[in-house]
N, C-alpha and C positions, 0 to 999 in steps of 0.2 A: 276573628278573621272575617266573618260575615259582615260585621259592621264596617270594617275597613273597605270591603268591596262595595257595599251599598252607599257609603258616604264619601269615601275618598277616591277609590279606583274608578268606579263607574259614575259617580255623582248622581246616582238614580234618586236617592232619598232627598237630597237637598233640592233637586229640581227635576221631578219625574217627567214633566212635560217636554223637556229637552231630549228625552230618550225615546220618544214616540217614533216608531218607524225603524229605529236601529236596535232597540232592546225591548221596548214596551209597545203594547197595543193601547189605543186611545182610552179604552174603558179601565185601564189599570192606573191611570194618572191620579184620579181622585183618591182611591184607597191608599195608594203609596204616598201621596202628599199628606194625607191625614197621619199615616204612620210616621212619616218623617218629622212632622210637627211635634207629635207626641214624644217621640224618642229623642229628638233634638233638645226639647225642654228638659227631659230627664238627664241627658248627658251634660247639658249646661249646668244643671244644679248639682249633680253628683260627681261629675268628672271622672277621675281615676279611682273612685272607691271600688270596693270589692263587688263581685257578682252578688253576694248576699245582700249588700246594701241596695242594689238595684231591685232584686227580687222582693225585698221587704218594703220598698216604697209603695204607697197606696196607688200611685199612678201606673204601676207595672201592669195591672190587670187591663187597663185601657190600651196599653201598648200591645199586649197579647191579643186582645180582641181585634185591634186594627190590623195586626199582622195576619191573623187568621182570615179576616175578610179579604185582604190583598192576596193571600195565598189561594183562596177559593177562586177568585177571579182570574188569577194568573194560570191556575191549573185548568181552567175551562178552555184555555187555548191550546192545551196539549193535544196531540193527535190521538 
């Protein structure tokens, strides 16, 4: 569900720059763009495979690191 929201519904990950001002702060663009690139490559390669296949892929750790970085920056804007 989170993927559907980030990629399809809000289109934040495919183009984070377009969400600045409405959903994102400017400093969130770079880490979300990196996350989008990493995750898009994984989705392109693995498609509808199981969660286990995604978790077992050696690139998954890079996705997790990018997501953690984006999360830290996004949380820094919380009141």
